[in-house]
C-alpha positions in Angstrom: 0.0 0.0 0.1 1.2 3.5 -0.8 0.7 4.9 2.6 1.5 8.6 1.6 -1.0 8.4 -1.3 -3.7 6.9 0.9 -3.0 9.5 3.7 -3.5 12.2 1.1 -6.9 10.7 0.3 -7.8 10.6 3.8 -6.8 14.3 4.5 -8.7 15.4 1.4 -11.9 13.7 2.3 -11.7 14.9 6.0 -11.3 18.4 4.7 -13.9 18.4 2.0 -16.6 16.2 3.8 -17.4 15.1 0.4 -16.0 12.2 -1.8 -16.7 14.0 -5.0 -15.1 17.3 -4.1 -12.1 15.4 -2.6 -11.8 13.4 -5.8 -11.7 16.5 -7.8 -9.0 18.1 -5.6 -6.9 15.1 -5.9 -7.4 14.8 -9.7 -8.8 11.3 -9.6 -12.1 9.6 -10.0 -14.4 9.0 -7.1 -14.4 5.2 -7.1 -10.7 4.8 -6.8 -10.8 7.3 -3.9 -13.5 5.3 -2.1 -11.5 2.2 -2.6 -8.4 3.7 -1.1 -10.2 4.9 1.9 -11.8 1.5 2.4 -8.4 -0.1 2.1 -6.8 2.4 4.6 -9.6 1.5 7.1 -8.8 -2.2 6.7 -5.0 -1.6 7.2 -5.6 0.5 10.2 -8.4 -1.5 11.6 -10.6 1.5 12.4 -13.4 3.3 10.6 -12.4 6.7 9.5 -15.7 8.0 8.2 -19.4 7.5 8.6 -21.0 7.6 5.1 -24.6 8.2 4.2 -26.3 8.9 0.9 -26.1 12.6 1.7 -23.0 13.3 3.7 -19.6 12.0 4.9 -18.7 12.6 8.6 -15.4 11.9 10.1 -15.4 9.4 13.1 -13.8 10.0 16.5 -10.9 7.7 15.4 -10.6 9.6 12.2 -10.5 13.0 14.1 -7.7 11.5 16.4 -5.7 10.3 13.4 -6.1 13.5 11.2 -3.4 15.5 12.9 -0.9 12.7 12.6 -1.8 12.1 9.0 -1.2 15.8 8.3 2.2 15.7 10.1 3.2 12.6 8.2 2.4 14.2 4.9 4.3 17.4 5.8 7.3 15.3 6.8 7.0 13.3 3.5 7.0 16.5 1.5 10.0 17.8 3.4 11.8 14.5 2.9 11.2 14.5 -0.9 12.3 18.2 -1.1 15.5 17.4 0.7 16.1 14.4 -1.6 15.7 16.6 -4.6 18.0 19.1 -3.3 20.7 16.5 -2.6 20.2 15.1 -6.1 20.6 18.5 -7.6 23.6 19.2 -5.4 21.8 22.0 -3.4 22.3 20.7 0.1 24.1 18.0 2.1 27.7 17.4 2.3 30.4 18.3 -0.2 33.8 16.4 0.3 36.5 18.6 -1.3 40.2 18.8 -1.4 43.0 21.6 -1.8 46.6 21.0 -2.5 49.2 21.5 0.3 51.2 24.1 -1.6 48.4 26.6 -1.9 48.8 29.8 0.2 46.6 30.5 3.2 45.0 33.5 1.4 43.9 31.1 -1.3 42.4 28.6 1.1 40.6 31.4 2.9 39.2 32.9 -0.3 37.7 29.5 -1.2 36.2 29.1 2.3 34.8 32.6 2.1 33.4 32.5 -1.4 31.8 29.0 -1.5 29.0 29.7 1.0 28.0 32.7 -1.2 27.7 30.5 -4.2 25.9 27.7 -2.5 24.3 28.4 0.8 23.0 25.5 3.0 25.7 23.0 2.1 28.3 21.6 4.5 31.8 21.8 3.0 34.2 19.2 4.4 37.6 20.5 3.2 40.8 18.4 3.1 44.5 19.1 2.5 45.5 16.3 0.0 48.2 15.8 -2.6 47.2 15.0 -6.1 48.0 11.3 -5.6 45.8 11.2 -2.5 43.0 12.8 -4.3 43.1 10.5 -7.2 43.0 7.5 -4.8 39.9 9.0 -3.0 38.3 9.7 -6.3 38.8 6.1 -7.2 37.2 4.9 -3.9 34.4 7.5 -4.1 35.5 9.1 -0.9 36.0 12.6 -2.6 33.6 14.7 -4.6 35.9 17.4 -6.1 39.3 18.7 -5.7 42.1 20.8 -7.0 44.9 18.7 -8.6 48.4 19.3 -10.2 49.0 18.5 -13.8 50.3 16.2 -15.3 48.4 13.2 -13.7 46.2 10.5 -14.9 42.8 12.2 -15.3 41.0 9.0 -16.6 37.3 9.0 -15.3 37.5 12.7 -14.3 36.0 15.9 -15.6 38.2 19.0 -15.3 37.6 22.8 -14.9 40.0 25.2 -16.7 43.8 24.5 -16.4 45.4 27.5 -14.6 49.1 28.2 -14.6 51.2 29.5 -11.7 54.7 30.4 -12.7 57.5 29.2 -10.4 60.5 31.0 -9.1 63.5 29.8 -7.1 64.1 30.1 -3.4 67.9 30.3 -2.7 70.3 31.6 0.0 70.6 35.4 0.0 74.5 35.0 -0.2 74.2 33.1 -3.5 75.7 35.0 -6.3 72.6 34.5 -8.5 70.5 36.2 -5.9 71.6 39.5 -7.1 69.9 38.8 -10.5 66.5 40.1 -11.3 65.8 36.7 -13.0 67.7 33.5 -12.5 68.4 31.2 -15.3 67.9 27.6 -14.5 71.4 26.7 -15.7 73.0 29.0 -13.2 71.7 26.8 -10.3 74.1 24.0 -11.4 76.0 22.6 -8.5 73.1 23.1 -6.0 71.0 20.3 -4.5 67.3 20.6 -5.3 64.4 20.4 -2.7 61.4 18.8 -4.0 58.1 17.4 -2.6 58.1 13.7 -2.2 57.6 11.9 -5.5 54.7 9.8 -4.3 52.4 12.9 -3.9 52.6 13.7 -7.7 54.9 11.3 -9.5 54.3 12.6 -13.0 54.7 16.2 -12.0 57.9 15.3 -10.1 59.5 13.6 -13.2 58.5 16.3 -15.6 59.9 19.1 -13.4 63.4 17.2 -13.3 63.1 16.7 -17.0 62.4 20.4 -17.7 65.4 21.3 -15.4 67.8 19.1 -17.3 66.5 20.4 -20.7 67.3 24.0 -19.4 70.8 23.1 -18.2 70.2 22.4 -14.6 70.8 18.9 -13.2 70.8 18.9 -9.3 73.8 17.6 -7.4 71.2 15.8 -5.3 67.5 15.8 -4.8 66.3 16.3 -1.2 62.6 16.0 -0.1 60.6 18.5 2.0 57.1 20.2 2.0 56.8 22.3 5.0 57.8 25.8 4.5 60.0 26.1 7.6 61.8 22.8 6.8 62.4 23.7 3.2 63.7 27.1 4.3 66.0 25.5 6.8 67.5 23.3 4.1 68.1 26.3 1.7 69.8 28.0 4.5 72.1 25.2 5.6 72.5 22.7 2.9 73.4 24.7 -0.2 70.1 23.8 -1.7 67.4 25.6 -3.7 63.7 25.0 -4.0 61.1 26.0 -6.5 57.7 27.8 -5.5 55.3 30.3 -6.8 55.5 34.0 -5.8 52.2 33.9 -3.9 53.3 31.3 -1.2 56.4 33.2 -0.2 56.6 35.6 2.9 57.1 39.2 2.1 60.6 39.3 3.5 61.6 36.5 1.1 60.0 37.6 -2.2 60.6 41.4 -2.1 63.9 42.0 -4.1 64.4 45.5 -2.5 64.1 44.2 1.1 66.9 42.7 3.1 65.5 41.8 6.5 68.3 39.3 7.3 66.0 36.4 6.5 68.9 34.8 4.7 66.6 33.4 2.0 65.3 35.1 -1.1 62.8 34.2 -3.9 63.7 35.2 -7.5 61.7 34.6 -10.8 63.2 32.2 -13.1 64.4 33.6 -16.6 62.0 32.7 -19.4 59.4 31.2 -16.9 60.3 27.6 -17.7 58.6 26.0 -14.8 55.0 26.4 -13.5 52.4 24.5 -11.5 49.3 23.7 -13.6 46.2 23.2 -11.7 42.6 22.5 -12.4 39.4 21.5 -10.4 38.6 17.9 -11.0 35.6 15.7 -10.1 34.4 12.3 -11.2 32.5 12.1 -14.4 28.7 12.5 -13.9 29.1 14.2 -10.6 29.1 17.7 -11.9 26.1 19.0 -10.0 25.5 22.5 -8.7 27.5 22.0 -5.4 30.6 20.8 -7.4 30.2 23.7 -9.9 30.1 26.2 -7.0 33.3 24.8 -5.5 35.0 24.7 -9.0 34.0 28.4 -9.5 35.1 29.4 -6.0 38.5 27.6 -6.2 39.2 28.8 -9.7 38.4 32.4 -8.8 40.5 32.1 -5.7 43.5 30.9 -7.6 43.2 33.7 -10.2 42.8 36.6 -7.5 45.1 35.4 -4.7 47.6 33.2 -6.5 48.1 35.1 -9.8 47.0 32.1 -11.8 46.0 32.5 -15.3 44.0 30.3 -17.7 45.9 28.0 -20.0 44.0 26.2 -22.9 45.6 23.0 -23.7 45.8 22.0 -27.4 44.0 18.7 -26.7 41.7 17.7 -23.9 43.9 16.7 -20.9 42.5 13.1 -20.7 43.6 12.5 -24.3 47.0 13.7 -24.1 49.8 11.3 -23.3 51.8 11.9 -20.2 55.0 12.7 -22.3 53.3 15.8 -23.6 52.6 17.4 -20.2 55.7 19.4 -19.9 56.0 22.0 -17.3 
């Protein structure tokens, strides 16, 4: 028995006190309406109406049940409305991820902008590497995220690819620190600090390949991610690191300031290196909530990280990994 539909019939007859008018209100014929009331009475084991040839009167049992019937119908309507909003991505929980190398201003901008684009949705935000995000997409534990390219984007849909050019972090005492722009080849002889390869293997390999093509082969590769740890290695180990301008503290990235920090950031000549990002989500999951997060993240990267759009010559999922050069 369709309880909701039967309760709708019960309430309509109770409010109209007439089977014909109740049937017209429900948009059905009178005989099916009468049959539904009779079946509901059998299921409940109580008589809901007293019927005569001239009128329909609700019984005492019907009166006692009417309020609960209305409440159940209201809850049913609310339940279905919530289900529709969840289906359309308008409410519920969105599991999203941002990369560890994004600046705090970018993260804050996403968190501030997303509720304006999609109110009433809980955002569960994680800090995850590209490899971690791809694994969670595969296990259906993540709805949307910002990833590094190149990577395997099979089964994913992507927002616009954004480029953030990289500079070099090096000791203030280094001779090349006096240059306005540092050629990659001039870094020869230094160790290079990179993120652990497992967090983005294709990006790691392509970065080293691009360095080699531009005349820089590191003496050794060290691994680190935390800003303080990387800065310490640069200061004490004769190493350099790559990073975008927006993630550097003011005392490091301002060429005209010498605060005694010991570490400076300089752009690379010819801008040969860049992070390439895009928002990604599983195919078929691109609902309004995902779209709102994609718009908020893309806007935050453009306004706080200086990222600019880059249109690839082919769709990313069709391009072989060898073509994703930084």
